[in-house]
C-alpha positions as CSV (number, residue, x, y, z in Angstrom):
1,M,16.6,82.7,17.2
2,T,14.5,79.6,16.5
3,A,14.2,78.9,12.8
4,V,10.7,78.0,11.6
5,T,9.8,76.4,8.3
6,A,6.6,77.9,7.0
7,R,3.7,75.4,6.7
8,K,0.2,76.3,5.4
9,R,-2.0,76.0,8.5
10,D,-5.5,74.6,8.3
11,V,-7.3,75.5,11.5
12,K,-9.9,72.8,10.9
13,R,-7.1,70.3,11.7
14,D,-6.1,71.9,15.0
15,R,-6.4,69.6,18.0
16,Q,-5.1,69.3,21.6
17,L,-3.1,66.4,23.0
18,I,-3.5,65.9,26.8
19,T,-0.3,64.5,28.3
20,P,-0.4,62.2,31.4
21,E,0.4,65.3,33.5
22,G,-2.8,66.9,32.2
23,I,-1.0,69.4,30.0
24,A,-2.8,70.4,26.8
25,L,-0.4,70.5,23.9
26,P,-1.6,72.0,20.6
27,L,-1.1,70.0,17.4
28,S,-2.4,69.6,13.9
29,I,-3.8,66.4,12.3
30,A,-1.9,65.3,9.3
31,S,-3.7,65.9,6.0
32,R,-4.9,63.0,3.9
33,G,-2.5,64.0,1.1
34,A,0.5,63.9,3.5
35,R,-0.5,60.5,4.8
36,A,-0.9,59.1,1.3
37,G,2.4,60.6,0.1
38,A,4.2,59.2,3.1
39,L,2.8,55.7,2.4
40,L,3.9,55.9,-1.2
41,L,7.4,57.0,-0.3
42,D,7.7,54.1,2.2
43,L,6.5,51.6,-0.4
44,V,9.0,52.9,-3.0
45,L,11.7,52.5,-0.4
46,I,10.6,49.0,0.6
47,V,10.4,47.8,-3.0
48,T,13.9,49.3,-3.7
49,V,15.5,47.7,-0.7
50,V,13.9,44.3,-1.4
51,F,15.0,44.4,-5.0
52,V,18.6,45.3,-4.1
53,V,18.7,42.6,-1.4
54,L,17.3,40.0,-3.8
55,V,19.9,40.8,-6.4
56,A,22.6,40.6,-3.7
57,L,21.3,37.2,-2.6
58,L,21.3,35.8,-6.1
59,F,24.8,37.1,-6.6
60,V,26.1,35.6,-3.4
61,T,24.5,32.2,-4.1
62,D,25.7,32.3,-7.7
63,G,22.1,32.0,-9.1
64,A,21.4,28.8,-7.2
65,V,17.6,29.4,-7.5
66,F,17.8,28.8,-11.2
67,A,19.6,25.5,-10.7
68,T,17.9,22.3,-11.7
69,G,16.2,20.1,-9.1
70,T,13.8,20.9,-6.3
71,A,14.5,22.7,-3.0
72,A,14.8,19.3,-1.2
73,E,17.4,18.2,-3.7
74,N,19.4,21.4,-3.6
75,P,20.1,22.8,-0.2
76,A,21.3,26.1,-1.7
77,V,17.9,26.6,-3.3
78,E,16.1,25.8,-0.1
79,L,18.3,28.3,1.9
80,L,17.7,31.0,-0.7
81,L,13.9,30.5,-0.6
82,V,13.9,30.7,3.2
83,L,15.9,33.9,3.0
84,I,13.5,35.4,0.4
85,I,10.4,34.5,2.5
86,L,12.1,36.1,5.6
87,L,13.0,39.2,3.6
88,L,9.4,39.6,2.3
89,F,8.0,39.1,5.8
90,L,10.3,41.7,7.3
91,A,9.5,44.1,4.4
92,R,5.8,43.7,4.9
93,F,5.6,43.9,8.7
94,G,9.0,44.8,10.1
95,Y,9.6,48.0,8.3
96,F,6.6,49.9,9.7
97,L,6.8,48.3,13.2
98,W,10.5,49.1,13.5
99,F,10.2,52.8,12.7
100,E,6.9,53.5,14.3
101,L,8.0,51.8,17.5
102,G,11.1,54.1,17.6
103,P,11.3,57.3,19.6
104,R,10.1,59.5,16.7
105,G,7.0,57.3,15.9
106,A,7.5,57.8,12.2
107,T,8.8,55.9,9.1
108,P,11.2,57.6,6.7
109,G,8.2,58.5,4.5
110,K,6.4,60.2,7.4
111,R,9.5,62.0,8.5
112,A,10.1,63.3,5.0
113,L,6.6,64.9,5.0
114,G,6.8,66.1,8.6
115,I,4.2,63.8,10.2
116,R,4.3,61.1,12.9
117,V,2.1,58.6,14.7
118,A,0.8,59.5,18.2
119,A,-1.6,58.1,20.8
120,R,-5.1,59.6,20.4
121,P,-6.8,61.2,23.4
122,G,-9.8,59.4,24.7
123,S,-8.7,56.1,23.3
124,G,-8.5,54.5,26.7
125,G,-4.7,54.7,27.2
126,D,-2.5,57.0,29.2
127,G,-1.3,59.2,26.4
128,R,1.7,57.1,25.4
129,L,2.1,55.4,22.0
130,T,2.4,51.7,23.0
131,A,3.8,48.8,21.1
132,E,0.3,47.1,21.1
133,A,-1.2,50.1,19.4
134,V,1.5,50.2,16.7
135,I,1.2,46.5,16.1
136,A,-2.6,46.7,15.8
137,R,-2.6,49.6,13.4
138,N,-0.1,47.9,11.1
139,L,-1.8,44.5,11.2
140,M,-5.0,46.3,10.2
141,R,-3.2,47.9,7.2
142,D,-2.9,44.4,5.8
143,M,-6.6,43.8,5.9
144,E,-7.4,47.3,4.7
145,V,-5.1,47.6,1.7
146,F,-2.3,45.0,1.1
147,L,-4.4,41.8,1.1
148,P,-7.3,43.0,-1.1
149,A,-4.8,44.9,-3.4
150,T,-2.7,41.7,-3.8
151,F,-5.8,39.6,-4.4
152,L,-6.9,42.0,-7.2
153,L,-3.5,42.3,-8.8
154,S,-2.9,38.6,-8.8
155,G,-6.0,38.1,-11.0
156,Q,-7.5,35.5,-8.6
157,A,-10.5,37.7,-7.8
158,G,-11.6,37.6,-11.4
159,M,-14.4,39.8,-12.8
160,G,-17.2,38.1,-10.9
161,I,-18.8,38.8,-7.6
162,T,-15.6,38.0,-5.7
163,G,-13.7,40.6,-7.7
164,I,-16.4,43.2,-7.2
165,A,-16.6,42.6,-3.5
166,T,-12.9,42.8,-3.1
167,F,-12.8,46.1,-5.0
168,I,-15.6,47.5,-2.8
169,W,-13.7,46.4,0.3
170,L,-10.5,48.1,-0.9
171,G,-12.4,51.3,-1.8
172,I,-14.2,51.6,1.5
173,F,-11.0,51.3,3.6
174,T,-8.9,53.4,1.2
175,L,-11.5,56.2,1.5
176,F,-12.1,55.7,5.2
177,P,-10.1,58.9,6.2
178,F,-12.6,61.0,4.2
179,F,-15.4,59.9,6.5
180,N,-14.1,61.3,9.8
181,R,-12.8,64.6,10.9
182,D,-9.5,63.3,12.2
183,N,-8.5,61.6,8.9
184,L,-8.3,58.3,10.7
185,R,-7.7,54.9,9.0
186,A,-9.7,52.0,10.3
187,G,-6.4,50.8,11.9
188,D,-6.1,54.1,13.8
189,L,-9.6,53.8,15.0
190,I,-9.0,50.3,16.4
191,A,-5.5,51.0,17.8
192,G,-6.3,54.4,19.4
193,T,-3.8,56.4,17.3
194,W,-3.8,59.3,14.9
195,V,-1.2,60.9,12.6
196,V,-0.1,64.4,13.5
197,E,2.1,67.1,12.0
198,V,5.5,67.8,13.4
199,D,6.5,71.4,13.3
200,K,9.7,71.7,11.2
201,I,11.5,73.9,13.7
202,Q,15.2,73.7,14.3
203,L,16.3,73.6,17.9
204,P,19.9,75.0,17.8
205,Q,19.5,76.3,21.4
206,A,18.2,73.0,22.7
207,M,20.8,70.7,21.1
208,S,24.5,70.3,21.6
209,V,25.2,73.8,20.2
210,A,23.0,75.4,22.8
211,E,24.2,78.1,25.2
212,D,25.4,76.5,28.4
213,R,22.8,77.2,31.1
214,S,24.1,74.6,33.6
215,Q,25.2,77.5,35.9
216,I,21.7,78.9,35.9
217,F,19.8,75.7,36.2
218,H,21.6,72.7,37.7
219,F,19.7,69.4,37.8
220,G,20.9,66.5,39.9
221,E,20.5,62.8,39.3
222,A,17.4,62.5,41.4
223,E,15.6,65.2,39.5
224,L,16.5,63.8,36.1
225,A,15.7,60.2,37.0
226,V,11.9,60.9,37.1
227,Y,11.6,61.1,33.3
228,G,12.5,58.9,30.4
229,E,12.6,58.9,26.6
230,H,8.9,59.5,26.1
231,E,8.9,62.6,28.2
232,L,12.1,63.8,26.4
233,Q,10.2,63.5,23.1
234,V,7.2,65.4,24.5
235,L,9.5,68.2,25.8
236,E,11.2,68.4,22.4
237,D,7.7,68.8,20.7
238,V,6.9,71.6,23.2
239,L,10.2,73.4,22.4
240,R,9.6,73.0,18.7
241,A,6.0,74.4,18.9
242,N,7.4,77.4,20.9
243,R,4.1,78.3,22.4
244,P,4.4,80.3,25.7
245,E,1.3,78.9,27.4
246,A,2.3,75.2,26.7
247,M,5.9,75.9,27.8
248,R,4.6,77.5,31.1
249,Q,2.4,74.5,31.8
250,V,5.2,72.0,31.1
251,M,7.6,73.9,33.3
252,E,5.2,74.0,36.2
253,A,4.5,70.2,35.8
254,I,8.3,69.5,35.8
255,C,8.8,71.7,38.8
256,R,6.0,70.0,40.7
257,K,7.6,66.6,39.9
258,I,11.1,67.5,41.0
259,G,10.1,69.6,43.9
260,W,11.2,73.0,42.6
261,E,9.4,76.3,42.9
262,A,8.2,77.4,39.4
263,G,9.2,81.0,38.6
264,A,7.9,83.1,35.7
265,G,9.4,84.7,32.6
266,H,12.1,82.2,31.9
267,E,10.1,79.2,30.8
268,R,12.0,78.5,27.6
269,E,15.4,78.8,29.3
270,F,14.3,76.4,32.0
271,L,13.0,73.8,29.5
272,E,16.0,74.1,27.3
273,A,18.3,73.4,30.2
274,F,16.2,70.5,31.5
275,Y,16.0,69.1,27.9
276,A,19.8,69.2,27.5
277,A,20.4,67.7,30.9
278,L,17.8,64.9,30.5
279,R,19.0,64.0,27.0
280,A,22.7,63.9,28.2
281,R,21.7,61.6,31.1
282,L,19.6,59.2,28.9
283,E,22.3,59.0,26.2
284,S,25.0,58.3,28.9
285,N,22.9,55.6,30.5
286,M,22.2,53.9,27.1
287,R,25.9,53.6,26.5
288,F,26.0,51.4,29.6
289,G,23.0,49.4,28.6
290,K,20.5,51.2,30.8
291,R,17.3,52.4,29.2
292,K,14.4,54.3,30.7
293,R,11.5,54.5,28.1
294,D,9.3,56.7,30.3
295,K,8.5,57.8,33.8
296,F,6.7,54.5,34.5
297,S,9.8,52.4,33.7
């Protein structure tokens, strides 16, 4: 049996994601609270890692940053300052880009709260979460929150008109998700993304412990070569959702793609077998340096 973790459902957040094959997959928009909580968890993790690395750098360089003389006079100080600047840059930009560009489309904070970034229907793309979209939404976060917050906390804004304007700017963009039905940040609006819930469903029958269905459904190299990592993730989402109509549509789409005749009544068994075979093929190819991100690769 498939284990499901109960989650309070708000039908107002129910939406449909149309895949490139034209299949409508049901999903739920992440709540504002979940998004805020995920960002807070990520910031705590970032600050913790930065602090630990800074302490380690100071220990390795034997406190060279506190030595007398300027950076030009002391190469150790110059090197340490370069490393600190690089660390802060990676913490500010690299963290979110690295995790959201991954196959799960989620930072550790998002994963902890069961949400992920996805491409938004009608945003002009082909349904895939692209690197350009992830970069755009994260660069916008700087303008929305980090830059004005840093300006206010530094005290440079003061109590005059500059400080008031900065506070209003921060308030508008912080409250932006309250002004639209999809809880979108301004960065989501520009990048064509949204944040959705991921059903916390275990897939024991779709992972390595699954029942061996290779004798029932056998897929050759040509049939598995048509899909990549993106389609594998979509298939995993379908299996997690465990909705009969969505599974039937996905099975029919796969069968059309690989030239099979779609039957009826065994949709989940077919999808589990295809998922296991496709995942094994992709993992095997990656060990040899071959990577297929999606069917367009």
